[in-house]
Structures are given as C-alpha cells and as structure tokens.
C-alpha positions as CSV (number, residue, x, y, z in Angstrom):
1,M,-49.6,153.6,60.3
2,A,-51.6,156.8,61.1
3,E,-49.9,160.1,60.4
4,P,-48.6,161.8,63.6
5,S,-50.5,164.7,65.0
6,P,-49.1,168.3,64.7
7,T,-48.1,168.1,68.4
8,S,-46.4,164.8,68.1
9,Q,-44.7,165.9,64.9
10,S,-43.2,168.9,66.7
11,L,-41.9,166.7,69.4
12,I,-40.4,164.3,66.8
13,D,-38.7,167.3,65.1
14,A,-37.3,168.5,68.4
15,I,-36.0,165.1,69.2
16,S,-34.4,164.9,65.8
17,Q,-32.7,168.3,66.2
18,T,-31.4,167.3,69.6
19,G,-30.2,164.0,68.2
20,K,-28.3,165.8,65.4
21,A,-26.6,168.1,67.9
22,A,-25.6,165.1,70.1
23,A,-24.4,163.2,67.0
24,Q,-22.1,166.0,66.0
25,G,-20.4,165.9,69.3
26,W,-20.0,162.2,69.2
27,M,-18.6,162.2,65.7
28,S,-15.3,163.7,66.8
29,L,-14.8,161.0,69.4
30,L,-16.1,157.9,67.6
31,P,-13.1,157.0,65.4
32,N,-10.9,156.2,68.4
33,M,-13.6,154.0,70.1
34,P,-14.1,150.3,69.5
35,F,-16.2,149.9,66.3
36,G,-16.1,153.7,66.3
37,K,-15.5,154.0,62.5
38,E,-18.7,152.0,61.8
39,L,-20.7,154.0,64.3
40,A,-19.4,157.3,62.8
41,A,-20.3,156.1,59.3
42,W,-23.8,155.0,60.6
43,M,-24.4,158.5,62.0
44,S,-23.1,160.2,58.8
45,G,-25.5,158.0,56.8
46,A,-28.4,159.0,59.0
47,A,-27.5,162.7,58.5
48,A,-27.2,162.1,54.7
49,E,-30.6,160.3,54.5
50,P,-32.8,162.2,57.0
51,E,-36.1,161.0,55.4
52,R,-35.3,157.3,55.8
53,F,-34.2,157.6,59.5
54,A,-37.0,160.1,60.3
55,A,-39.5,157.5,59.3
56,L,-37.9,155.1,61.7
57,Q,-37.9,157.7,64.4
58,R,-41.6,158.3,63.8
59,E,-42.3,154.6,64.1
60,L,-40.4,154.4,67.3
61,F,-42.3,157.4,68.7
62,E,-45.6,156.0,67.7
63,N,-44.9,152.6,69.2
64,Q,-43.7,154.1,72.5
65,S,-46.8,156.3,72.5
66,Q,-49.0,153.3,72.0
67,L,-47.3,151.5,74.8
68,W,-47.8,154.5,77.1
69,R,-51.5,154.7,76.2
70,G,-51.8,151.0,76.9
71,M,-50.2,151.3,80.3
72,L,-52.7,154.0,81.2
73,A,-55.6,151.9,79.9
74,R,-54.3,149.0,81.9
75,G,-54.4,151.1,85.0
76,N,-58.1,151.6,84.4
77,G,-58.6,147.9,84.3
78,D,-58.7,147.4,80.5
79,N,-57.2,144.4,78.8
80,V,-54.4,145.5,76.6
81,V,-52.6,143.7,73.8
82,P,-48.8,144.0,74.1
83,V,-47.1,146.2,71.5
84,V,-44.2,143.8,71.2
85,E,-43.1,140.5,72.6
86,A,-39.6,139.0,73.3
87,E,-38.3,136.4,70.9
88,R,-39.0,132.8,71.8
89,G,-36.3,131.5,74.1
90,D,-35.4,134.9,75.6
91,R,-35.0,134.0,79.2
92,R,-34.2,137.5,80.5
93,F,-37.9,138.2,81.0
94,A,-39.0,134.8,82.3
95,G,-40.2,136.1,85.7
96,R,-43.9,136.6,86.1
97,E,-43.5,140.2,87.3
98,W,-42.4,141.3,83.8
99,R,-46.0,140.7,82.7
100,D,-48.1,140.9,85.8
101,D,-46.8,144.2,87.0
102,A,-47.8,147.2,84.7
103,Y,-44.6,149.1,85.5
104,F,-42.2,146.3,84.7
105,D,-44.2,145.3,81.7
106,Y,-43.8,148.8,80.5
107,L,-40.0,148.7,81.0
108,R,-39.8,145.4,79.2
109,Q,-41.8,146.5,76.2
110,S,-40.1,149.9,76.0
111,Y,-36.7,148.3,75.9
112,L,-37.8,145.8,73.2
113,I,-39.3,148.5,71.1
114,T,-36.1,150.6,71.3
115,A,-34.0,147.6,70.5
116,Q,-36.1,146.7,67.6
117,S,-35.9,150.3,66.3
118,L,-32.1,150.4,66.6
119,N,-31.7,147.1,64.7
120,R,-33.9,148.5,61.9
121,M,-31.7,151.6,61.7
122,V,-28.7,149.4,61.3
123,E,-30.4,147.3,58.5
124,V,-31.4,150.4,56.5
125,S,-27.9,152.0,56.7
126,A,-25.9,152.3,53.5
127,L,-22.8,150.7,54.8
128,D,-21.1,147.9,52.9
129,A,-21.6,144.3,54.1
130,P,-18.5,143.9,56.2
131,R,-18.9,147.3,58.0
132,K,-22.7,146.6,58.5
133,D,-21.8,143.2,60.1
134,R,-19.4,145.0,62.5
135,L,-22.0,147.7,63.2
136,R,-24.7,145.1,63.8
137,F,-22.5,143.3,66.3
138,A,-21.6,146.6,68.1
139,V,-25.2,147.7,68.4
140,K,-26.2,144.3,69.7
141,Q,-23.6,144.6,72.5
142,W,-25.0,147.9,73.6
143,I,-28.6,146.7,73.4
144,D,-27.8,143.6,75.4
145,A,-26.0,145.6,78.1
146,M,-28.8,148.1,78.4
147,C,-31.5,145.4,79.2
148,P,-33.5,146.5,82.3
149,A,-33.0,143.0,83.7
150,N,-29.3,143.8,84.2
151,F,-29.9,146.5,86.8
152,A,-31.0,146.0,90.4
153,A,-33.5,148.9,90.3
154,T,-35.3,147.6,87.2
155,N,-35.1,143.9,87.8
156,P,-38.3,142.8,89.7
157,E,-37.0,139.4,90.5
158,A,-33.9,140.8,92.2
159,M,-36.0,143.3,94.1
160,R,-38.5,140.6,95.3
161,Q,-35.6,138.4,96.5
162,A,-34.0,141.3,98.3
163,I,-37.3,142.0,100.2
164,E,-38.0,138.3,100.9
165,S,-34.4,137.7,102.2
166,K,-34.5,141.0,104.2
167,G,-31.4,142.2,102.3
168,E,-29.4,139.0,102.5
169,S,-29.4,138.5,98.7
170,I,-27.9,142.0,98.3
171,T,-25.1,141.2,100.8
172,R,-24.4,137.9,99.1
173,G,-24.4,139.6,95.7
174,L,-21.8,142.2,96.9
175,A,-19.6,139.4,98.3
176,N,-19.8,137.6,95.0
177,L,-18.9,140.8,93.1
178,I,-15.9,141.5,95.3
179,A,-14.7,137.9,94.9
180,D,-15.1,138.0,91.2
181,S,-13.3,141.3,91.1
182,R,-10.3,139.7,92.8
183,R,-10.4,136.8,90.3
184,G,-10.6,139.2,87.4
185,R,-13.5,137.4,85.8
186,I,-17.2,136.6,86.2
187,S,-17.8,133.2,87.8
188,M,-19.9,130.9,85.6
189,S,-19.7,127.8,87.7
190,D,-19.4,126.8,91.3
191,E,-15.6,126.6,91.3
192,S,-15.4,124.9,94.7
193,V,-16.8,121.7,93.2
194,F,-14.1,121.1,90.7
195,E,-10.4,120.5,90.8
196,V,-8.1,119.5,87.9
197,G,-6.6,116.1,88.7
198,R,-9.3,115.2,91.3
199,N,-12.5,115.2,89.3
200,L,-11.5,116.8,86.0
201,A,-8.7,115.4,83.7
202,I,-8.5,112.1,85.6
203,S,-7.7,109.7,82.8
204,P,-4.7,107.8,84.2
205,G,-1.4,108.4,82.6
206,A,2.0,110.1,83.0
207,V,3.9,113.1,81.7
208,V,6.7,111.5,79.6
209,Y,8.3,114.6,78.1
210,E,8.5,118.3,78.9
211,N,10.2,121.4,77.8
212,P,9.5,125.1,78.8
213,L,6.4,125.2,76.5
214,I,4.7,121.8,76.8
215,Q,4.3,118.7,78.7
216,L,3.4,115.5,76.8
217,I,1.1,113.1,78.5
218,Q,0.9,109.5,77.6
219,Y,-2.3,107.8,78.8
220,S,-2.6,104.3,80.2
221,P,-4.2,101.9,77.7
222,A,-7.8,100.9,78.2
223,T,-7.7,97.8,76.0
224,A,-5.6,94.6,75.9
225,K,-4.5,95.4,72.4
226,V,-3.8,98.7,70.7
227,G,-3.0,99.9,67.3
228,K,0.7,100.3,66.5
229,R,0.3,103.9,65.6
230,P,-0.4,106.3,68.4
231,L,-2.9,109.2,68.4
232,V,-1.4,112.6,69.3
233,M,-3.9,115.3,70.3
234,V,-3.0,119.0,69.9
235,P,-5.5,121.1,71.9
236,P,-5.9,124.8,71.5
237,C,-3.1,126.7,73.2
238,I,-5.6,129.4,74.3
239,N,-7.3,127.0,76.6
240,K,-6.5,124.1,78.8
241,F,-6.3,120.6,77.3
242,Y,-8.8,119.0,79.7
243,I,-11.8,120.1,77.6
244,L,-10.9,116.7,75.9
245,D,-10.8,114.9,79.3
246,L,-13.4,116.5,81.5
247,Q,-15.0,113.7,83.4
248,P,-15.2,109.9,82.5
249,E,-18.7,110.1,81.1
250,N,-17.8,112.9,78.6
251,S,-14.0,112.4,78.1
252,F,-12.9,112.3,74.4
253,V,-9.6,110.9,75.6
254,R,-11.2,108.0,77.4
255,Y,-13.3,107.3,74.3
256,A,-10.3,107.2,72.1
257,L,-8.5,104.8,74.6
258,E,-11.5,102.5,74.5
259,Q,-11.2,102.3,70.8
260,G,-7.7,100.8,71.1
261,H,-5.5,103.9,70.6
262,T,-2.4,104.8,72.5
263,V,-3.2,108.4,73.2
264,F,-0.7,111.3,73.8
265,M,-1.8,114.8,74.8
266,V,0.0,118.1,74.4
267,S,-0.4,120.2,77.6
268,W,0.5,123.8,76.8
269,R,2.3,126.0,79.3
270,N,0.3,128.9,80.8
271,V,3.1,131.3,79.9
272,K,4.3,134.0,82.2
273,A,6.7,136.9,81.6
274,D,9.8,134.7,81.3
275,L,8.3,133.1,78.2
276,G,6.9,136.3,76.7
277,H,9.5,136.1,73.9
278,L,8.2,132.9,72.3
279,T,7.2,133.0,68.6
280,W,4.8,131.2,66.3
281,D,7.8,129.1,65.1
282,D,8.6,128.2,68.7
283,Y,5.0,126.8,69.1
284,L,5.5,124.8,65.9
285,V,8.8,123.3,66.9
286,Q,8.8,123.1,70.7
287,G,5.1,122.3,70.8
288,V,3.6,120.4,67.9
289,I,6.7,118.9,66.1
290,E,8.4,117.8,69.3
291,A,5.3,116.1,70.5
292,L,4.9,114.2,67.3
293,R,8.5,113.1,67.3
294,T,8.4,112.0,70.9
295,A,5.3,110.0,70.5
296,R,6.8,108.3,67.5
297,A,10.0,107.5,69.4
298,I,8.2,106.1,72.4
299,T,5.9,103.8,70.4
300,G,8.5,102.8,67.8
301,S,6.0,103.6,65.1
302,E,7.2,105.1,61.8
303,R,4.3,107.5,61.8
304,V,1.5,108.7,64.2
305,N,-2.1,109.8,63.8
306,A,-2.6,113.4,64.8
307,L,-5.6,115.5,66.0
308,G,-5.9,119.2,66.2
309,F,-8.7,121.2,67.9
310,C,-9.4,124.8,67.1
311,V,-6.2,126.9,67.1
312,G,-4.4,123.6,68.0
313,G,-5.5,122.5,64.5
314,T,-4.2,125.7,62.9
315,L,-0.8,125.1,64.6
316,L,-0.9,121.5,63.6
317,G,-1.6,122.4,59.9
318,A,1.4,124.8,59.8
319,A,3.7,122.3,61.5
320,L,2.7,119.5,59.1
321,A,3.3,121.9,56.2
322,V,6.8,122.6,57.6
323,L,7.5,118.9,57.9
324,A,6.3,118.3,54.4
325,A,8.6,121.0,53.0
326,K,11.4,119.3,54.8
327,R,10.3,115.9,53.4
328,E,9.7,114.5,56.9
329,R,6.5,112.6,57.1
330,L,5.5,112.0,60.7
331,V,1.7,111.5,60.4
332,E,-0.5,108.9,58.8
333,S,-3.8,110.7,59.2
334,V,-5.1,114.0,60.6
335,T,-8.3,114.8,62.5
336,W,-9.3,118.5,62.4
337,L,-11.9,119.5,65.0
338,T,-13.5,123.0,64.5
339,T,-10.3,124.2,62.9
340,M,-9.8,127.2,60.6
341,L,-7.1,127.0,58.0
342,D,-8.9,129.4,55.6
343,F,-9.8,132.6,57.5
344,T,-12.0,134.1,54.8
345,E,-15.1,133.8,57.0
346,T,-14.0,134.3,60.6
347,G,-17.4,135.0,62.1
348,Q,-17.8,137.4,64.9
349,L,-14.3,137.1,66.1
350,G,-13.1,138.8,63.0
351,Y,-14.9,142.0,64.1
352,F,-12.2,142.5,66.7
353,V,-9.4,142.3,64.2
354,D,-8.4,145.1,61.9
355,E,-5.1,146.8,60.9
356,A,-5.3,149.4,63.7
357,N,-6.0,146.7,66.3
358,V,-3.2,144.4,65.2
359,A,-0.7,147.2,64.8
360,A,-1.5,148.4,68.3
361,R,-0.9,144.9,69.6
362,E,2.4,144.6,67.7
363,E,3.5,147.9,69.1
364,S,2.8,146.9,72.7
365,I,3.7,143.2,72.9
366,G,4.9,142.2,69.4
367,G,8.5,142.3,70.6
368,G,7.9,140.5,73.9
369,G,5.3,140.4,76.6
370,I,2.1,138.6,77.5
371,F,-1.4,138.7,76.1
372,P,-3.6,137.8,79.1
373,G,-5.8,134.8,78.8
374,T,-8.6,136.6,80.8
375,D,-8.8,139.3,78.0
376,L,-9.3,136.6,75.3
377,A,-11.8,134.8,77.5
378,F,-13.9,137.9,77.8
379,V,-13.8,138.4,74.0
380,F,-15.1,134.9,73.6
381,S,-17.9,135.5,76.2
382,S,-18.9,138.7,74.6
383,L,-19.8,136.9,71.4
384,R,-22.6,135.4,73.3
385,A,-23.2,138.0,76.0
386,N,-26.8,137.0,76.7
387,D,-25.6,133.5,77.5
388,L,-22.1,134.0,79.0
389,I,-22.1,137.4,80.6
390,W,-25.4,139.0,81.6
391,P,-27.1,135.9,83.1
392,Y,-24.2,135.6,85.5
393,V,-24.2,139.3,86.4
394,V,-27.9,139.0,87.3
395,N,-27.6,135.6,89.1
396,N,-24.4,136.3,91.0
397,Y,-24.6,140.0,91.9
398,L,-28.3,141.1,91.7
399,K,-29.8,137.9,93.1
400,G,-26.8,136.9,95.3
401,R,-26.8,133.3,94.1
402,T,-23.9,130.9,93.6
403,P,-23.8,129.6,90.0
404,D,-24.4,125.9,89.4
405,A,-21.6,123.4,89.1
406,F,-20.9,122.8,85.4
407,D,-17.6,121.3,84.3
408,L,-17.6,122.9,80.8
409,L,-18.1,126.4,82.2
410,Y,-15.4,125.8,84.9
411,W,-13.0,125.0,82.0
412,N,-14.2,128.0,80.1
413,S,-13.1,130.2,82.9
414,D,-9.7,128.5,83.2
415,S,-7.9,130.7,80.6
416,T,-4.4,130.6,79.3
417,N,-1.9,133.4,78.6
418,L,-0.1,133.7,75.3
419,P,3.3,135.2,74.4
420,G,3.0,138.5,72.6
421,P,5.1,137.7,69.5
422,M,3.3,134.4,68.9
423,Y,-0.1,136.0,69.4
424,C,0.6,139.0,67.1
425,Y,2.0,136.7,64.3
426,Y,-1.2,134.6,64.6
427,L,-3.5,137.6,64.3
428,R,-1.8,139.3,61.4
429,N,-1.2,136.2,59.3
430,T,-4.5,134.4,59.8
431,Y,-7.4,136.6,60.8
432,L,-6.1,139.8,59.2
433,E,-4.2,138.8,56.1
434,N,-5.3,135.1,55.7
435,R,-1.9,134.0,54.4
436,L,-1.8,130.4,55.7
437,R,-4.1,129.2,53.0
438,V,-1.9,130.7,50.2
439,P,0.9,128.3,49.1
440,G,4.2,129.8,49.9
441,A,2.9,133.0,51.3
442,L,4.3,132.2,54.8
443,T,7.8,131.0,55.8
444,N,7.8,129.1,59.0
445,C,10.9,127.5,60.5
446,G,12.8,128.6,57.5
447,V,10.7,126.9,54.8
448,P,7.7,128.0,52.8
449,V,4.3,126.7,54.0
450,D,2.0,124.9,51.6
451,L,-0.9,123.0,53.2
452,V,-1.7,120.9,50.2
453,R,1.7,119.2,50.6
454,I,0.5,117.6,53.8
455,G,-1.1,115.1,51.6
456,V,-2.5,112.6,54.1
457,P,-6.1,111.4,54.8
458,S,-8.1,114.0,56.8
459,F,-11.2,113.9,58.9
460,V,-12.7,117.4,59.1
461,Y,-15.3,118.2,61.8
462,G,-17.4,121.4,62.1
463,S,-20.2,122.4,64.5
464,R,-23.3,123.9,62.9
465,E,-23.9,126.7,65.5
466,D,-20.2,127.4,66.1
467,H,-19.7,131.1,66.7
468,I,-15.9,130.9,66.9
469,V,-15.1,128.7,63.9
470,P,-18.1,129.0,61.5
471,W,-18.8,125.6,60.0
472,K,-18.4,126.9,56.5
473,S,-14.9,127.9,57.4
474,A,-14.2,124.4,58.7
475,Y,-15.6,123.0,55.4
476,G,-13.2,125.3,53.5
477,S,-10.3,123.2,54.7
478,I,-11.4,120.5,52.2
479,R,-10.1,122.8,49.3
480,L,-6.7,123.3,51.0
481,L,-5.7,119.8,52.1
482,G,-4.1,117.3,49.8
483,G,-5.2,113.7,50.2
484,E,-8.5,112.0,51.0
485,V,-10.9,114.1,53.1
486,R,-14.0,113.2,55.1
487,F,-16.2,116.0,56.4
488,V,-18.8,115.7,59.2
489,L,-21.0,118.4,60.6
490,G,-22.3,118.2,64.1
491,A,-25.1,120.0,65.8
492,S,-24.6,122.7,68.5
493,G,-21.7,125.0,69.1
494,H,-17.9,125.2,69.2
495,I,-17.5,123.1,72.4
496,A,-20.8,121.3,73.0
497,G,-20.8,120.0,69.4
498,V,-17.4,118.4,69.9
499,I,-17.9,117.1,73.4
500,N,-20.9,114.9,72.6
501,P,-20.3,111.4,73.8
502,P,-22.4,108.5,72.3
503,S,-23.6,107.5,75.8
504,K,-25.7,110.7,76.0
505,N,-27.4,109.9,72.7
506,R,-27.9,113.6,72.1
507,R,-28.0,116.0,69.1
508,S,-27.2,114.8,65.6
509,Y,-24.7,115.1,62.7
510,W,-24.7,115.4,59.0
511,S,-22.6,113.5,56.5
512,G,-22.3,113.1,52.8
513,D,-19.8,111.7,50.3
514,A,-19.8,114.4,47.7
515,Y,-18.1,117.7,48.4
516,P,-19.2,120.5,46.2
517,E,-17.5,123.9,46.2
518,E,-20.3,125.6,48.2
519,P,-20.9,124.5,51.8
520,D,-24.7,125.1,51.5
521,A,-24.8,122.8,48.5
522,W,-23.1,120.1,50.6
523,L,-25.6,120.5,53.4
524,G,-28.5,120.3,51.0
525,Q,-27.5,116.8,49.9
526,A,-26.1,115.6,53.3
527,S,-28.1,113.2,55.4
528,E,-28.8,113.8,59.1
529,T,-28.2,111.0,61.7
530,P,-29.4,111.3,65.3
531,G,-26.7,110.9,68.0
532,S,-23.0,111.5,68.4
533,W,-20.5,111.8,65.5
534,W,-17.8,110.1,67.6
535,P,-18.5,106.5,66.3
536,V,-18.2,107.8,62.7
537,W,-14.8,109.3,63.5
538,A,-13.7,106.1,65.4
539,Q,-14.6,104.0,62.4
540,W,-12.7,106.3,60.0
541,L,-9.6,106.4,62.3
542,D,-9.6,102.6,62.8
543,R,-8.2,102.3,59.2
544,F,-5.0,104.1,60.2
545,K,-4.1,102.7,63.6
546,G,-1.9,100.0,62.1
547,R,-1.5,96.4,63.2
548,R,-2.8,95.4,66.6
549,I,-0.2,94.8,69.3
550,A,-0.3,94.0,73.0
551,A,-0.8,97.1,75.0
552,R,2.3,98.2,77.0
553,T,1.9,98.3,80.7
554,E,4.8,100.8,81.2
555,L,4.5,104.3,79.9
556,G,7.4,106.1,78.2
557,D,10.6,104.4,77.3
558,A,14.3,104.4,78.4
559,Q,14.8,107.9,77.0
560,H,11.4,109.2,78.2
561,R,10.8,108.1,81.8
562,P,7.6,109.2,83.4
563,I,8.1,112.6,85.1
564,E,4.9,112.8,87.1
565,P,1.4,111.5,86.9
566,A,-1.2,113.0,84.6
567,P,-2.5,115.6,84.2
568,G,0.9,117.2,85.2
569,R,1.9,120.5,86.6
570,Y,1.4,122.8,83.6
571,V,-2.3,122.4,83.3
572,V,-3.0,123.5,86.9
573,E,-1.2,126.8,86.6
574,R,-3.8,129.5,86.5
575,A,-3.7,132.7,84.5
576,A,-3.0,135.8,86.6
577,A,-6.0,138.2,87.0
C-alpha cells in the first residue's frame, strides 16, 4: 500500500487525536454497559499500542479514499472495480440498486469497509481468548445494527416501494410497528395463519395428569401394537412443547407414534406471578420425575424410555441423577437432543453470563419473581441478528410487508416465562460455574448429583451449526454418562437440525462407532449419510421398547382419567408482553 500524502497524514493524525479524546470520555462509562469491560480493555489496548492501530486507521482511510475516488470516476462514466464486496450469501444488499446506483453503491461499500476495519481491530487486540470472543460478538452486534439497509433513508428498495405505492408501504410499515410494539416482539411469521390445536400440535391425545407446573399428554397410538415401555418426552421449559409436534408432515411425536411407541409429552406451564417462587428442585420433582412416574403407572411398565430436548435434557439429566442417588430406576434408555450437561463450551449464549449479570438477576428475582420469556427470546434472536431480527425490521417496517407464514418461526415467537429462583439457579450452576458435570458438586432434592450414576444406554444428538448448544458440548455428554452411548451429529442448527423428517429427504448426518476424547477427532473418522437421522434413532430405540402388546384404545387409567383433549390448556397460554 502506498504511503499517505502529507495532507492525508495530517487528516489521519487529526482523526486519531479526536478518537483518543472521545475514547477517554467513553472509558468512564463503558464498565457499566453490556460488554463494557471488553470494550474498555479494547480501547485501552489501542491507546497502549498506537502504532498497530494507527496502521489500521491508515488502511481504513486509504480504502475510503479509494472508494470516494471511484465514485467520482464512476460519475464521469468510467468503469470502476469495487473496493470491497459482501460475503457470499449476504442478502442485505440483494437489491439491484445497491450496485446500479452510485450513491447506494457508495453507502454499501463504505459500510463494508468500515465493518472490515473494525473486525480487524478486534483481531489484533491483545485481549485473552474469552474476552476477545465477547468483544467480537459485541462489535458484530453493533456492525449488524448499523447496516444502511436497516434505515429507511438509506435503503433503496424501501424508498422505491414507498414511491411506487404512493406512500402505502410506509403506512403499512407504521401499522406493523405499532402492532409489534403492543405484542412486545418483532413478528417473524404471519401469526393469523396458525393456531395451536387447530393446525399446530394436532396429534390426537389427551391430558392425563396435571399439577400447577405441568400437564402430561398421552397421545393416541398410531399402530395396532406398541412396545410395553412408553416414551416420555421432556421438551425445553423455555419454549412450548409443540416444536416436537408442529404439523403432521414434520411432527417428531407422530413419527415416534408410527414406530410403535406410546408417547407422553410434558407441557410446561407458562408461569405467572403466582408461580414465581418455583425452584430448580420444583422443576425436577413436579415436572420431570412426576411425569416419569405417571407414565410408568399408566402403562404398567416397570421402566420408561425418556427423551430430553435442550434445557429439557439438562433437567432430565439432573432428575435422573437424583433418582439414581435414591436408587429409584425409572428409565430404560435416554435420548438427549441438543442438550448441554457439560457447560465448558457454551457458545455465544455464554457471552451474556458473568458474575455481575447473574448476581444482578439473583438480587432482582432470585427470591421470587418472573424472568420474561420475551427477554430470553430476544437474546436467542440476537445470536443471529442478521437472520432473526434485521430482515424482519426491514420487511415489516421499512417495506410494509406481512411476513410469510412459517410454523417454526411462529413457535419461535411463542415464548415462555420462567420463575426467578429456578432461572437464577440454572444460570449460576450451569453456565457460570458448570457444576452439574462435577460429581457431588450439586445437591438437588436433598441428594448429591452424579450424572455417571444414571448408567443407562444413551442416544446423544447434536446439530453441527447449532449456535445455542454447540455440537462439541453435546458430544461432551459422552464423558459424563455411565452406560452405553451412541452419538449422531446432524446438519443445520439447533431446531432445523432436530426437526428433519425422513419424508423431506433433506440434509445429512454423521455417525461413527469410536468416540475419542476430542470431538474433531471423532468427526474426522465419522461417515456422512444423506437424509434424516430419525431412522437411526428409531432403530436404536427399538431395542428398548420392550415386548410388543396390543395398543390400548383408552388413554390414561382409573387413577388418571383424561382431563381434556391434547394439546391442553397450558400450551396455549401466551407470555405477557
């Protein structure tokens, strides 16, 4: 790169001095801001190593100068090679105006140049790896938010639609914004299309047990004969259970029924203030353990097969460890879907959890209260802001469109509240201190917890692009569980990887019989198979369903009469905005 001219060097020096003055003002405020400590350390590092950051500033200035000269040349009719291009798959600049119009092309490239420069400044910082990861995430959030496509005045597609519609798109966008403000969330799907119990969660069955925290659904059999041992599904308590029973063509529940299982489903209560006192132990006893015991009683089976999904799997693991400590064996096998038991590598969610954050939560709601499901849903969305936030801001508000109907995104917006004591216990003892994996480090329900004592066959599933439960963390469960273990890795993310029915014949999965210590070593020797992993799981679970018996036509038993048809009342309760 050519040396800057004296004039440009003077400008760079002036910008640097102004930046230092601004940084000094920000330094006093940053420690109390989200990711503020990392940003403060970043600025301190920049001040301590001026030469390294000055070189990046010079590069930024030269690239912006080259872009400006190119825009002037383009105005004279010259062909100009772009200074920078967006990454492949970046849909924010898909409209033709971002390239055909010199002004918008300039905005696009100037933004990309600046983003590139900021990312390089993060990478050359002297922070340790954990703080650099947090800084990288924080800077990405700011970069994503500042994209010119997110603002009406700098989005050419939004401006064109406003002109072509004579302002109607603006009117519709404002109406969408007002409606979403009342909901307390950004609409990701046309919510008028879906209704739980009408076209979502429609597998036939009945609620056969309920307490203040859960309803237990027993589904009607889909085969003439079923295995003696039922399958009890424990979904995440931070979401609604019907992710496992969306529509008939992608229902995991229906698939399990078709394999000859008697299926029970835990439906968690969307707790309100009156249940804000519930604890982690309450979720183990009133939720998981009560469901397992009830399913066993109804079917008359000595043991059941259990399945846990995400935090439902974490709760299931703790509950089974409690039962093992009490020498009560309720389960024959366990399926763990995108579940963390070892929280060493928590992915991006871990960036939101530190001592100060957890202590603040404990102070505010640790003794009682509610953690709103909408808050947690926003955190999940922010992990993929360019997929789950900004496209809908642009589509709904700037362009005045109604989002497409998508069952998975409708479910994603149907969040669930959590009681403060339970939530705070979960944060501190898993994400922050990672104590569940340590034998005897936790005492739940009056007994020490040791996962290895569960000691039953396990099927462990992870999704390769999972941003909530990194697949290597799911793989880590192998080292914690006693008994035979089978691990399968599916393509795609946290939800789409799980909800991958064989009828769609999409994606692929990896499997291998040897389980070395390092996940990458396992992946290196694993074989990839096109299609869904569901049949592999079904074949594995078939070994544990017990002898085949005639399917019962009546649900429940004399002590557990059907209370109401599936999907029940609890699942339709919405979280308050």
